[in-house]
N, C-alpha and C positions, 0 to 999 in steps of 0.2 A: 510608533504606529506599527502594528503587525503587518507582515507581508508574507505571501506565499513565494518561496524561492523557486524559480522555474528556469527552463532552458532559454526563455526570452527575457530573463531578468526578474527582479522582484515585482510582485503584483499586489496592490492593495485590494481590500474587499470591494471597493467601488468599481474596480476594473473587471470584476469577475461575476459570473452568475453561477449556474450549476457546475459543480465539480464532481467528477467520478473518482472516488478515493481508492479504488483497487482495480487497476487494469494493467495490461501489458501491451507494449508495442513490439518488443523483441524479447524472446525467452528461449533458452536451451535447457531442457530438463535432463539431458544426458549429464553424466558426471564430467568434471573438468578434465579428466585424463583421456577422454574419447577423441579419436581423430576428427578434426574439423569442428571441435567444440567452439561455439559462439562465433563462428566465422561466417561472414556474409558480405556481399557488396552493398554498401549503404544505398546505392541507387536502386538496387533490387527491393530493398526494404521500403523505400519511398514509393516505388511503383505499386507495391501490394497494400501498404498501410495508409497512404495519403487519402485514397478514396474513403476509407473507413473513418478517418478523422474528419473529413469534410462532411460526411453524413452525420456524424455526431454533432458537429457544429450546427448543422441545419436543424437538428432536433433539440437545440438549446444548450448543449454542453459547451462550456467555455474553457475548461482545463481538465486534465486528467493526471492521476498519480501513477507513475510507472512503479510496479512492484517487483521487477526483476532485480535481484540483488546479487552480491558476490556468490558464486557457486552455481547459479542458474542462468548464467549468460548475460549479466548486466553489460550493456554497451551504451554508456552515456554519450559516446561520440555519435552513435547511430541515432539515439533519441534526439540529440541536438540537430542532426541533419534533417530528420523527419519534421521536427518542430519548425525549423527555419523554412523548410519547403512549403509548409502549410500555414505558417503564421499562427501556430497553435501552441500554447504553453503546456509544458510537461514538467512535473516535479519528479526528480530522480533521487534514489536513495543511496546512502552508503550502507555498509553492513555486510553480513554473511548469512548464508542459509544453514540448514541443519545437516547432520549426518545422513547419508554418506556423500553429500555434495561439498563438504568443507575441504578445501585444498590442503595438501600436506603442509604447505608453508604456514597456514593459519594454525594448524595443530601445533607446530613447532614454535610459533611466535610467542613472545612474552606479552602479558596483558597490557603493559604500558606501551608496547609497540603498536598493538591494535588500537588502543586509545588514541595514540598520536595520529595514526592513519585516518581514523574516522573523524577526529577533530579537524584535521587538515582538509578532508574532503567536505566537511560541513562549512568551513570558513573560506578556504582558498579555491577549491575546485577539485573535480574528479579527474585524475590522471592529467592529460594534456588538453582537456576539453574547455577549460575555463568556466565550466558550469558547476557551481557549488551544489552539494547534495542538500535537498530540502529536509531530509528526515533520515531515520535509521530503520532499515528493514532486516529482520533476522527471523529465526525459527527455533522450534524446540521439538524434540522427539515425542511421539505419542505416549511413551511410557515414562517420560521424565527427561530432565536435562542431563546430557553427558557433561563430562568435565570441560570439554572444549566449548560446548554450547554455553555453559555457565561462565566461562572465561570471556567469551565474546560479549555476553550480556553485561557483565561487570564493566568491561571496557566501554561498551556502548552507553551505559547509564552515565558514566563520568563524562564522556564526550558530549552527549546530548545535553546534560545539565549545564555545560559551559555556555551553550547558546540557546537554551530553551527549546531544543528540537524535540519532536515527538518520536517515540520508538514504536514501531509496529511489529508484531510477531505472528507468523503463521504457527498457531498453536491449536491443536484439535481438542484437547481435554482441559476442562476448567480447572481441575486439580493441579495441572502443570502451570496454569496461569498464576495460581496462588504462589507457587515456588518462584516464578519469575518476578512477581511483585515484591516478594520478600527480598530478593537480590537487589532490585531497583531501590527499594527503601534503604537497605543497608549501605548502598553506594551514595546515599544522600539525595536521591532524586524522588520523584513523586508518581504515584499511579495515574494522576491526572494527565500525564504526558505519555501514556501507554495506550496502544490500540490492540485489542484482542482480535486479530484477523481470523476469519472463518468461525466466528462465534456460533453460527447456525449449525455447525457440525457437532456441537455438544448437546446431547439429548436432554440433559438435566437443565431445564429452564431456570431453576432456582439459582444456578451458577451464573447465568446471564445477568440476573438482577443483582447478585452478590457483587460481581465485579463492577457493574455500573455504579452501585452504591458506594463502592470504594473509590470511585472517581475516574476509573478508566473508561475509554471508549469501547463499545461493543460494535462489531461490524458484521452485518449480514451481506455477504458479498458474492453469492452465486445466483443472484437474481437472473432469471432467464434460462437457467440450467435444469430446473425441475418445476413441479407444480407450484403455482403462485400462492395457493390458499394457505399453506403452512407459514409462508413468509408474512402474509397479511395478518394472520392471527398473532404471530410473534410480535410484530410491530405494534399492533394494538395493545397487547399486554404490556409491552415496554412503556407505551404512552400512558396507559391506565395506572402504571406504577409511578408516574411522574418523572420518568427517566428519558424522555424524548430528547433531551439536550445532551445525551451521551451515546446517541445511536448514529451509525453511518450505514449507507446503502450503496452497493455497487454490483458489478457483473462478474469480475475476474475473467474478462474476455480479451480479445485481440486474436492473434498476434503473429508476427513473423517467426517461424520456427526453422532454423537452419538445418535441422535433422530431417525436414520434409522436402520433397521435391518442390522447387519454386517457393519455398517458405510455408507451404501448406495453404489451407483455406481459412481465412480469419472469420471470427464471429463478430458481428456488428456491436458497436458500443451504444446502440439506440434502443434496446429493449426497455430499459428503465423509463425513458422518456415517452416512448410511443405506446407501450403496452401496460407496463406495471403501474405507473402513476395514475393513468385513467382508472385502473381498477381500485387504487386507493381512494380516489375521489368518489367512485361509485359506492365504496364501502362507508362513505361518510366523512372522510378526512378533509379538513378544510385547507384552503390555500396557504394560510400562515404556517400550518404544521408541515406541509409539503416543502415550503420554502426553508423551514428550519432544517429538515432532513437532507435536503439536496444542495443548499447554498450556504446557509449559516454554519451548520455543524462541520462540514468538511473544511471550510476555511478556518474555523477556530481550531480544529484538530491539527492541521498541518502548518498553519502560519506561525511565524515567530518574529 
């Protein structure tokens, strides 16, 4: 039976409702070599983020996917502390971000060493947290994959294939997604276990449909950051193409930022529930479709 791997243990579909597939609890977008990078008192993070998680739960959210990966301040230990303080499950990734956030040791590492690390985090746990990674998060440059980004992806594809984990990539251009899928397939894995994160940033809608038809997930994940009308139009076009079972929706919100005084000012995880979904209903979307987009799809994408 498929389960979503979380900070509170594996969760079956019947234990969960709405899942937000792209959010952040803790993130540091400075490069890894900056003073104070990814450093914070977990208690401070709890004080800032627990109220946001409680508001999300009150709005119907039952789990969220942490998208902070290696290179942008992943702190699985802090995710676990926040999760336990709120009783709220969080799915945490293994993997590494793109240039220039890739640490020197990853540039120098052999592909098999990166594979072993990601496989270990997917199966045994991240660092000393005891929390296994639920999925693999990585990225690609806007102009194409660098040699190290391609190395990370090859290692990730092999590691993910061993446990049927999904790979999600922050990739802005659809033509780069083509290159990523070619690498994944050459490694013996499948586009069906790939999420194109930030699909909405690609202006060529034909590429959205192309990737969905190839089997990968497309993710519109900046809901609440800009006008809702283009999102609603894109979603309807995906549904009209018969590809609603390949679509994910989220905010890309949160988060505690150690580069900001007091962690900064978080953005709530509630816009989708409280504002956007009512607009979808007003536009004629039925409850079954909304359930598919917010409950069924994210579970199918991330569960293994």
